[in-house]
Structures are given as C-alpha cells and as structure tokens.
C-alpha positions as CSV (number, residue, x, y, z in Angstrom):
1,M,0.2,0.0,0.0
2,S,1.5,3.6,-0.9
3,A,-0.4,5.3,2.0
4,T,1.0,5.3,5.3
5,R,-1.0,3.6,7.8
6,T,-1.2,5.6,11.1
7,A,0.4,4.3,14.1
8,Q,-2.1,3.0,16.9
9,P,-1.6,3.8,20.3
10,T,-0.7,1.0,22.6
11,L,-2.4,-0.2,25.6
12,D,-0.1,1.2,27.8
13,E,-0.5,4.9,26.1
14,L,-4.1,4.5,26.3
15,R,-4.1,3.6,29.9
16,A,-1.8,6.8,30.7
17,E,-4.2,9.0,28.6
18,A,-7.1,8.1,30.6
19,L,-5.4,8.2,34.1
20,E,-4.2,11.8,33.1
21,W,-7.9,12.6,32.2
22,G,-8.9,11.2,35.6
23,R,-6.2,13.0,37.5
24,R,-7.3,16.6,35.9
25,P,-10.3,16.7,37.8
26,R,-9.0,15.9,40.6
27,R,-6.6,18.7,40.5
28,R,-9.0,21.2,39.3
29,G,-12.5,19.9,40.3
30,S,-13.5,22.7,42.5
31,W,-12.7,25.1,39.5
32,Y,-14.8,22.9,37.4
33,V,-17.7,22.7,39.7
34,T,-17.1,26.9,40.3
35,E,-17.4,27.3,36.4
36,H,-20.6,25.3,36.2
37,M,-22.0,27.4,39.2
38,V,-21.0,30.7,37.3
39,R,-22.6,29.4,34.0
40,A,-25.6,28.6,35.4
41,M,-26.1,32.2,36.5
42,R,-26.4,33.2,32.9
43,A,-29.8,32.0,33.0
44,Y,-30.6,34.7,35.2
45,G,-28.2,37.0,34.3
46,W,-30.0,40.3,33.8
47,T,-31.6,39.9,37.3
48,I,-27.9,39.7,38.6
49,V,-26.8,42.9,36.4
50,V,-29.8,44.7,37.7
51,G,-29.3,43.7,41.2
52,A,-25.4,44.6,41.3
53,V,-26.1,47.8,39.4
54,G,-29.8,49.3,40.3
55,Q,-30.1,48.2,43.6
56,P,-27.3,50.6,44.9
57,I,-28.4,53.3,42.4
58,M,-32.1,53.1,44.2
59,Y,-30.6,52.6,47.8
60,L,-28.2,55.6,47.4
61,L,-30.7,58.0,45.6
62,G,-33.1,57.2,48.2
63,L,-31.0,57.9,51.0
64,A,-28.9,60.7,49.2
65,L,-31.9,62.6,48.0
66,G,-34.4,61.4,50.7
67,L,-33.4,60.4,54.0
68,A,-30.2,62.0,54.2
69,A,-31.8,65.6,53.3
70,L,-34.1,65.2,56.4
71,I,-31.0,63.9,58.5
72,R,-28.7,66.9,58.6
73,V,-27.5,66.2,61.8
74,P,-24.1,64.1,61.4
75,V,-24.0,60.7,62.9
76,V,-21.5,60.3,65.5
77,D,-19.9,56.8,65.3
78,H,-17.4,55.8,67.9
79,G,-16.6,59.3,68.7
80,T,-16.4,60.2,64.5
81,E,-18.8,62.4,63.2
82,V,-20.1,62.0,59.3
83,P,-22.6,62.8,57.3
84,Y,-25.4,60.3,57.3
85,L,-25.0,58.8,54.0
86,V,-21.4,58.2,54.6
87,F,-22.4,56.2,57.8
88,V,-24.9,53.9,56.2
89,A,-23.1,53.2,52.9
90,P,-20.6,50.4,54.4
91,A,-23.7,49.0,55.9
92,L,-25.5,48.7,52.5
93,L,-22.3,47.2,50.5
94,V,-22.3,44.4,53.5
95,T,-25.8,43.7,53.0
96,A,-25.8,43.3,49.2
97,A,-23.0,40.6,49.9
98,I,-25.5,39.0,52.4
99,A,-28.3,39.2,50.2
100,V,-26.5,37.4,47.1
101,A,-25.7,34.8,49.8
102,S,-29.2,34.4,50.9
103,E,-29.7,33.6,47.2
104,E,-26.9,31.4,46.0
105,M,-26.7,29.3,49.2
106,T,-30.3,28.3,49.1
107,Y,-32.2,27.2,46.0
108,P,-29.4,26.3,44.0
109,V,-28.3,24.1,46.7
110,M,-31.5,22.4,47.1
111,A,-31.6,22.1,43.2
112,G,-28.2,20.4,43.2
113,F,-29.5,17.7,45.8
114,K,-33.0,17.3,45.0
115,W,-34.8,19.0,42.0
116,R,-32.1,18.7,39.2
117,R,-29.5,16.5,41.1
118,Y,-26.4,17.6,39.4
119,F,-24.1,17.3,42.5
120,Y,-24.9,13.4,42.2
121,G,-23.5,13.8,38.4
122,F,-20.6,15.7,39.4
123,N,-19.7,13.1,42.1
124,A,-20.5,10.1,39.8
125,S,-17.5,11.3,37.7
126,A,-13.8,11.9,39.3
127,L,-14.8,15.0,41.2
128,S,-15.1,14.2,45.2
129,S,-17.7,15.8,47.5
130,P,-15.3,18.4,49.1
131,Q,-14.6,19.8,45.5
132,I,-18.2,20.3,45.0
133,T,-18.5,22.0,48.1
134,H,-15.7,24.4,47.3
135,G,-17.0,25.0,43.8
136,V,-20.5,25.9,45.2
137,I,-18.6,28.2,47.7
138,A,-16.4,29.8,45.1
139,G,-19.5,30.5,42.7
140,A,-21.4,32.3,45.0
141,A,-18.2,34.3,46.3
142,A,-17.8,35.1,42.5
143,R,-21.0,36.6,42.5
144,M,-20.8,38.6,45.8
145,A,-17.5,39.9,44.6
146,V,-19.2,41.8,41.8
147,A,-22.1,42.7,43.9
148,V,-19.8,44.5,46.6
149,A,-17.5,45.9,43.7
150,A,-20.4,47.3,41.9
151,Y,-21.7,48.8,45.0
152,Y,-18.4,50.3,46.2
153,L,-18.1,51.8,43.0
154,F,-21.2,54.0,43.4
155,V,-20.8,54.6,46.8
156,W,-17.2,56.2,45.9
157,L,-19.2,58.2,42.9
158,F,-21.6,59.5,45.5
159,G,-18.8,60.8,47.5
160,S,-19.5,58.4,50.5
161,V,-15.9,57.2,50.8
162,P,-14.0,59.8,52.5
163,Q,-10.6,57.8,52.6
164,P,-10.4,56.1,49.4
165,G,-7.2,54.8,50.1
166,T,-8.2,52.5,52.5
167,G,-11.6,52.4,51.5
168,W,-11.4,49.8,49.0
169,L,-10.9,47.3,52.0
170,A,-14.8,47.4,52.4
171,I,-15.0,45.1,49.4
172,P,-13.1,42.2,51.2
173,A,-14.7,43.1,54.3
174,G,-18.2,42.7,52.5
175,L,-17.3,39.4,50.8
176,L,-16.1,38.1,54.3
177,A,-19.5,39.0,55.7
178,G,-21.2,37.6,52.9
179,L,-19.5,34.1,53.3
180,A,-19.9,34.2,57.0
181,F,-23.7,34.2,56.4
182,G,-23.7,32.4,53.4
183,I,-21.6,29.5,54.0
184,P,-23.5,28.1,57.2
185,L,-26.4,28.7,55.2
186,M,-25.3,26.5,52.7
187,A,-24.7,23.7,55.1
188,Y,-28.5,24.1,56.3
189,A,-29.7,24.1,52.8
190,G,-27.9,20.9,52.2
191,S,-29.1,19.4,55.2
192,L,-32.9,19.9,54.0
193,Q,-34.8,17.0,52.2
194,D,-37.3,19.0,51.0
195,D,-38.2,22.8,50.6
196,K,-41.2,23.5,53.2
197,G,-40.7,27.2,53.4
198,Q,-37.7,27.0,55.5
199,F,-36.0,29.5,53.1
200,A,-38.7,31.8,53.4
201,L,-38.6,31.5,57.1
202,V,-34.7,32.6,57.1
203,Q,-35.5,35.5,54.9
204,R,-38.3,36.8,57.4
205,F,-37.1,35.9,60.8
206,V,-33.2,36.1,60.1
207,F,-32.1,38.1,57.2
208,M,-34.9,41.0,57.9
209,P,-34.2,41.4,61.7
210,M,-30.3,41.2,61.1
211,F,-30.8,44.2,58.3
212,L,-33.1,46.2,60.7
213,F,-31.1,45.6,64.2
214,S,-27.7,45.1,63.2
215,G,-26.7,49.1,63.2
216,T,-27.5,49.7,59.6
217,F,-29.3,52.7,59.7
218,Y,-28.2,53.9,62.9
219,P,-25.1,53.2,65.9
220,L,-25.9,49.7,67.4
221,D,-25.6,51.6,71.2
222,T,-28.5,53.6,70.2
223,L,-30.6,50.5,70.4
224,P,-32.2,49.5,73.8
225,V,-29.9,46.6,75.3
226,W,-32.4,44.0,75.2
227,L,-31.9,44.5,70.9
228,Q,-28.2,44.8,70.8
229,W,-27.4,41.1,70.9
230,I,-28.9,40.9,67.3
231,G,-26.1,42.8,66.2
232,W,-23.5,41.3,68.1
233,I,-24.2,37.9,66.6
234,S,-24.8,39.4,63.2
235,P,-22.2,39.1,60.4
236,L,-23.9,42.1,58.8
237,W,-22.8,44.1,62.0
238,H,-19.3,43.1,62.1
239,G,-19.0,43.5,58.4
240,S,-20.2,46.9,58.6
241,E,-17.9,48.1,61.4
242,L,-14.8,46.8,59.1
243,G,-16.1,48.5,56.6
244,R,-16.9,51.9,58.4
245,A,-13.3,51.7,59.8
246,A,-12.1,51.4,56.3
247,T,-13.9,54.2,54.5
248,Y,-14.0,56.9,57.4
249,S,-11.4,55.5,60.0
250,A,-14.4,55.3,62.7
251,G,-13.0,55.1,65.7
252,I,-12.8,51.5,66.5
253,A,-10.1,50.1,68.5
254,P,-7.8,47.6,66.8
255,G,-8.4,44.8,69.1
256,M,-12.3,45.2,68.3
257,L,-11.3,44.9,64.6
258,A,-9.5,41.8,65.4
259,V,-12.7,40.3,67.1
260,H,-15.0,41.4,63.9
261,V,-12.4,39.5,61.7
262,T,-12.1,36.6,64.2
263,Y,-15.9,35.8,64.3
264,L,-16.5,36.4,60.8
265,A,-13.7,33.9,60.2
266,A,-14.8,31.6,62.6
267,L,-18.5,31.5,61.1
268,C,-17.1,30.8,57.6
269,V,-14.9,27.8,59.3
270,A,-17.5,26.4,61.1
271,G,-20.2,26.5,58.4
272,Y,-17.5,25.0,56.0
273,V,-17.0,22.2,58.4
274,W,-20.7,21.6,58.5
275,G,-21.5,22.0,54.9
276,R,-18.7,19.6,54.0
277,R,-19.9,17.0,56.2
278,V,-23.4,17.3,54.9
279,F,-22.2,17.0,51.2
280,V,-20.1,13.9,52.0
281,R,-22.7,12.4,53.8
282,R,-25.7,13.1,51.1
283,L,-23.4,12.5,48.2
284,A,-22.3,9.1,49.6
285,R,-26.0,7.7,49.3
C-alpha cells in the first residue's frame, strides 16, 4: 500500500491517557464546579446585573436625596462625626453581599441535591464531594464579589468614601461577611430533604431582623440593650464595622477590629466544616 498507515496507540499509552484525564478533575475539580455554577447564573444574568447595579443606585438615591436630606445632623459613630450617607453606605455594601448569599446558598443548593440533582452527576465523575462543596462556595463568592465591587463603585461616585486609600478594604470586608452568613446557610440548605418554606422563614426571621437591628441605619449602641444582641451575633454588624473603619476611619479599637475579623472567619470555618460533612454524607448515598 502506498499510503502510510497511522500508528495505533498501545494499551499502555491509552491507559496513561485515561489516567491523566482522571487526574485532571482531581486537581481542578473545584474550579470545574465553580465554572458550572457561574455558567448557570447566565440563566438569570440580567437579574444579577440589575441587582448589582440598580439596587445600589436606588438605595443611594433614596438615602442621598431623601432620608439624608431630612437627617442633617451628623451621625456620631465611635466618636467620629460623619454625614448620614457616609455612615450607612458601608452597611448597605455588606447587605448586598449577604443578600447574594441568601440567594446563591439556598435554592441552587436544594436544586443540586433534589430538583435537578446535578451534584450527584458531579460526584459520579472523578470529582469528589469536598470539591463540589468548594465549587459552590467559590461560585457564590464570585457573584458576591461583583455585587460588592459595584456597590463600592457607586458609593465612591456618590462621594461617600472620605478615605478611598483604605476605603477599598470595604470590598473584602463585605465579601467576608457575605461568606460568614452564606456558608452556614449552604450547610443548612444541604441538610434539608425538601423545601417546606424554610428559606422564606430565613428571609423573614433571620435576614430582615439582622438588616433592621444590626446598626445598618443607626449606631448599634443607640438601641436598647435587649435588642443589641442581634447585632452582636450578626455578620452584617461585624462587616459594617469593618467597612466603616475602612471608609472613614471610625474610631474602632484595633482589638475590636480583630474581634470582628475573627468572628466572621469563625463563622466561615464552622459553616464549611458543617457543609462539607453534609455534602459528603448526602453524596455517599
């Protein structure tokens, strides 16, 4: 024959190639799950865009042209006098991250286990259960990062960041607070066998009280002591305090800043340990 026959790969070469294709998901599996979660967001991409851009515009316009116009007396926060909009802006940034967490760490997790069951499809491949956990967290964190970055941009454009040199630190502070709320929520969502209104209860009896009574619109110490505990355990208050220290150097002691960071990090770690166990247990069935 005049044509040269293509050499066929040996069995050892085929086995080595198959092993390499199996090792790759083991190395990059978390990123594969993250990619899936981010791509799935395209189905409601415009909702994300409107939420990330429209929400801060509406809030800031309402506060800057409405409420702030009525509250002309500066807010005294830890001995620092600031305009009302400057005081409330970091808390709204953190609220944006927590709102994203309340969306991405609830129904998508339930869908992965019950409605669409794609977590079981991931687990049937070379991906491990912890990698699926990591990917869900990273995918939600990606959307949170977009939301808080957009919020910070509009806050800065409205002139509500007196110290932009350190003000950008409000972005990681908001992201940390969002994860501190979202990762334990992911673990809780993963532990549910069915949606019987639990997520609605979380919105009404966890998110809303946290939003109203965590020093979002006024300093926490102006509340009665019997209500202040809501702020003390709330990721929103701890994140807002970090954001205020970054944007206008609120007079918060360094030790207290360390407490805020440690508390948020502890919630993330505890939620991760719980969530990983939930994912491993359910996907092992």
